[in-house]
C-alpha positions in Angstrom: 85.9 -14.0 -63.2 85.1 -17.2 -65.1 81.4 -18.1 -65.5 79.5 -21.1 -66.8 75.9 -21.8 -67.6 75.1 -25.4 -66.5 71.9 -27.4 -66.9 71.5 -29.4 -63.7 69.7 -32.7 -63.1 69.9 -33.7 -66.7 72.4 -35.5 -68.9 71.9 -33.1 -71.9 71.7 -29.4 -72.5 68.3 -27.7 -72.6 67.0 -30.1 -70.0 66.9 -29.9 -66.3 67.4 -26.6 -64.4 69.9 -24.0 -65.7 72.1 -22.2 -63.2 74.8 -19.6 -63.5 78.2 -20.5 -61.9 80.8 -17.8 -61.3 84.3 -19.0 -60.2 86.4 -16.4 -58.5 90.1 -16.2 -59.3 92.4 -18.0 -56.9 92.8 -15.9 -53.7 90.1 -13.5 -54.6 87.3 -12.6 -52.1 83.6 -12.4 -52.9 82.4 -9.2 -54.6 79.9 -7.0 -52.8 76.4 -8.5 -52.2 75.0 -5.8 -54.5 77.4 -6.8 -57.3 76.4 -10.5 -56.9 72.7 -9.7 -57.0 73.2 -7.6 -60.1 75.2 -10.3 -61.7 72.6 -12.9 -60.9 69.9 -10.6 -62.4 72.0 -10.0 -65.5 72.5 -13.8 -66.1 68.7 -14.1 -65.6 68.7 -17.6 -64.0 66.8 -18.5 -60.9 70.1 -18.9 -59.0 73.7 -18.1 -59.6 76.4 -19.6 -57.5 79.6 -17.7 -56.7 82.5 -20.0 -55.8 85.5 -19.1 -53.7 88.4 -21.6 -53.8 89.7 -22.2 -50.3 92.1 -25.1 -51.0 92.3 -28.5 -52.7 88.7 -29.8 -53.1 87.5 -27.2 -50.6 85.2 -24.4 -51.6 82.9 -21.7 -50.2 79.8 -21.2 -52.3 77.2 -18.4 -52.0 73.9 -18.4 -53.9 72.0 -15.5 -55.3 68.6 -15.2 -57.0 68.0 -12.1 -59.1 66.4 -10.6 -55.9 68.4 -11.8 -52.9 70.9 -14.3 -51.4 69.7 -17.7 -50.3 71.4 -20.1 -47.9 71.6 -23.0 -50.2 70.6 -24.1 -53.7 70.6 -27.7 -54.8 70.6 -27.4 -58.6 73.2 -24.6 -58.5 75.4 -26.8 -56.3 75.1 -29.7 -58.8 75.9 -27.2 -61.5 78.9 -25.7 -59.6 80.7 -29.0 -59.1 80.0 -29.9 -62.7 81.6 -26.6 -63.7 84.6 -27.2 -61.4 85.1 -30.6 -62.9 84.7 -29.3 -66.5 87.1 -26.4 -65.8 89.8 -28.7 -64.3 89.6 -27.3 -60.8 88.8 -30.8 -59.4 89.3 -34.3 -60.7 86.5 -36.9 -61.3 85.9 -39.5 -58.6 86.7 -37.2 -55.7 85.2 -35.8 -52.5 84.9 -32.1 -51.7 83.8 -29.8 -48.9 81.3 -27.1 -49.7 81.0 -24.3 -47.0 77.6 -22.7 -47.3 75.3 -20.5 -45.1 73.3 -23.7 -44.5 76.4 -25.5 -43.1 79.4 -27.5 -44.3 78.3 -30.1 -46.8 80.1 -33.1 -48.3 80.1 -33.5 -52.0 80.9 -36.7 -53.9 81.7 -36.7 -57.6 81.6 -40.2 -59.2 81.9 -40.7 -62.9 80.7 -37.1 -63.5 77.6 -37.6 -61.2 77.4 -35.2 -58.3 75.9 -36.3 -55.0 75.6 -33.6 -52.3 74.7 -33.8 -48.6 71.7 -31.9 -47.4 71.5 -30.0 -44.2 69.9 -31.8 -41.3 66.1 -32.0 -41.9 63.8 -29.9 -39.7 60.1 -30.1 -39.5 59.0 -26.5 -38.9 55.3 -26.7 -39.1 52.4 -29.1 -39.9 49.5 -27.5 -41.8 46.4 -29.1 -40.4 43.6 -26.6 -39.9 40.8 -26.6 -42.4 41.1 -22.8 -42.9 44.8 -23.0 -43.6 44.4 -26.0 -45.9 41.6 -24.3 -47.8 43.7 -21.1 -48.2 46.9 -22.9 -49.4 45.2 -25.1 -52.0 43.0 -22.2 -53.2 46.1 -20.1 -53.7 47.6 -22.9 -55.8 44.5 -23.1 -57.9 43.0 -26.2 -56.4 40.1 -27.0 -54.1 41.1 -28.8 -50.9 37.6 -30.5 -50.5 37.9 -31.8 -54.0 41.4 -33.1 -53.3 40.0 -35.0 -50.2 37.2 -36.4 -52.3 39.8 -37.8 -54.7 41.4 -39.7 -51.8 44.1 -37.3 -50.6 45.0 -38.1 -47.0 48.5 -36.6 -46.7 48.8 -33.1 -45.3 51.2 -30.3 -46.1 54.3 -29.7 -43.9 56.9 -26.9 -43.8 60.3 -28.6 -43.9 63.8 -27.5 -44.4 66.9 -29.4 -45.4 68.8 -26.1 -46.0 65.8 -24.0 -47.2 62.3 -24.1 -45.8 59.6 -25.2 -48.2 55.9 -26.0 -47.9 55.7 -29.6 -49.1 52.2 -29.9 -50.6 50.7 -33.2 -51.7 48.1 -33.4 -54.4 45.8 -36.3 -55.4 47.1 -37.1 -58.9 49.4 -36.1 -61.7 46.4 -34.4 -63.4 45.9 -32.2 -60.4 49.6 -31.5 -60.3 49.5 -30.3 -63.9 46.4 -28.3 -63.1 48.1 -26.1 -60.5 47.9 -22.4 -61.5 49.0 -20.3 -58.5 47.9 -16.8 -57.6 51.5 -15.5 -57.5 50.9 -12.3 -55.5 48.9 -14.3 -52.9 51.6 -17.1 -52.9 54.3 -14.5 -52.3 52.5 -13.2 -49.3 51.7 -16.7 -48.0 55.4 -17.7 -48.4 56.4 -14.5 -46.5 53.9 -15.3 -43.7 55.1 -18.9 -43.4 58.8 -17.8 -43.7 59.1 -20.3 -46.6 60.9 -20.1 -49.9 57.8 -21.3 -51.6 55.6 -24.4 -52.3 56.9 -27.7 -53.5 53.9 -29.6 -54.8 54.0 -33.4 -55.5 52.0 -36.5 -56.2 53.0 -40.1 -55.8 54.0 -41.7 -59.1 52.4 -44.7 -60.7 55.5 -45.7 -62.6 57.7 -48.4 -61.1 61.0 -46.6 -61.1 59.7 -43.1 -60.1 58.8 -42.0 -56.5 57.1 -38.7 -57.2 56.3 -36.1 -59.8 56.8 -32.5 -58.5 56.5 -28.8 -59.3 58.1 -26.0 -57.4 57.0 -22.3 -57.0 58.9 -19.5 -55.3 57.6 -16.1 -56.4 58.9 -14.5 -53.2 62.3 -14.9 -54.8 61.2 -13.9 -58.3 61.0 -17.6 -59.3 57.5 -18.4 -60.6 58.3 -22.0 -61.3 61.6 -24.0 -61.1 62.5 -27.0 -63.2 64.6 -28.8 -60.5 65.1 -28.0 -56.9 67.6 -30.0 -54.9 66.8 -28.7 -51.4 63.1 -29.1 -51.9 63.8 -32.7 -53.0 65.7 -33.3 -49.8 62.8 -31.9 -47.9 60.4 -34.1 -49.8 62.6 -37.1 -49.0 62.3 -36.4 -45.3 58.5 -35.8 -45.7 58.3 -39.2 -47.5 60.0 -40.9 -44.6 57.8 -39.2 -42.0 54.7 -40.2 -44.0 55.7 -43.8 -44.7 56.3 -43.9 -48.5 60.1 -43.6 -48.3 62.0 -46.1 -46.1 65.5 -46.2 -44.5 68.0 -47.0 -47.2 65.7 -46.1 -50.1 67.0 -44.3 -53.3 64.2 -42.1 -54.5 63.6 -40.7 -58.0 61.7 -37.4 -58.4 60.7 -36.0 -61.8 60.3 -32.3 -62.0 60.1 -29.6 -64.7 57.7 -31.5 -67.0 55.2 -28.6 -67.0 58.1 -26.3 -68.2 59.3 -28.7 -71.0 62.5 -29.1 -69.0 62.2 -32.6 -67.5 64.6 -33.1 -64.6 65.6 -36.3 -62.8 66.6 -35.9 -59.2 67.9 -38.8 -57.2 67.9 -38.8 -53.4 69.1 -41.2 -50.7 68.0 -41.5 -47.1 69.9 -43.3 -44.3 69.2 -43.5 -40.6 72.0 -43.7 -38.0 70.4 -45.4 -35.0 73.7 -45.5 -33.1 73.9 -41.8 -32.3 74.2 -41.1 -28.6 73.5 -37.3 -28.8 69.8 -36.9 -28.3 69.9 -33.5 -30.0 71.7 -34.8 -33.1 69.6 -35.8 -36.2 69.8 -39.5 -37.2 68.9 -38.6 -40.8 71.5 -38.5 -43.6 69.9 -37.2 -46.8 71.8 -36.8 -50.1 70.6 -35.3 -53.4 72.3 -36.0 -56.7 72.1 -35.6 -60.4 74.0 -35.2 -63.6 74.6 -31.9 -65.3 75.7 -30.5 -68.7 77.7 -27.4 -69.4 76.0 -25.2 -72.0 78.3 -22.1 -72.2 81.4 -20.5 -70.6 83.0 -17.1 -70.6 84.4 -14.2 -68.7 82.7 -11.6 -66.5 84.5 -8.3 -66.6 83.8 -6.6 -63.2 
């Protein structure tokens, strides 16, 4: 099996968020789940993508942390299609289909830039009670009353665009940098909320940046992650719900600064107000970024 190490959401190596990418030989099926978990653990990245080639520009991708399989991973998807492009499996300026456990997603590659569809956004829970807010912010190393005194009015929400995350606003970039989670407590909180983890953010003061963000998912053996595509999709939906992202906006999220791996994540949001199916979502959210291949090789299993 061919493997690549790809830094996603960056234009240069040693930036962004690294992912393992394993491309199965043409016609081969996925190895056992145990083998894929062990491979992800051996590669030691937060996620490793395993790609099965189904046809021309059509793929099935499964995603594994060192602990378990997850339905979707944004940065590993960006890394996967950069690896497919780099390895000659696809050509630049094309469209692909990615079959995942979160659904069938469209992928657009344009001049080496990868733009992926997110799953339909779902608001799973609003966190509004004083007790729940105090608990959440305390676990993250902050004081909720202090956050309110600094002018924070936004409230956390549990949102999924493929994976459920607690989207947690904080008052300033200084507060974002000050986050120091109690990881065992956050693990239990994530399990109780049935969330991957917490995606904390603050609104940016810079003209060309929407938010600065940090992501924590110890339930999946990821203390902090430098770039998270699905969480950025969820944050885009949160931003529209809360009025700071509008229909048609292209948003820019900066993540990974606290890890010295700054990542730039672009998202787009568009509403389709012509839909007649009342049960269908009018939201179309895309997440995109550049990527750089660091290494390649063969896995002998």
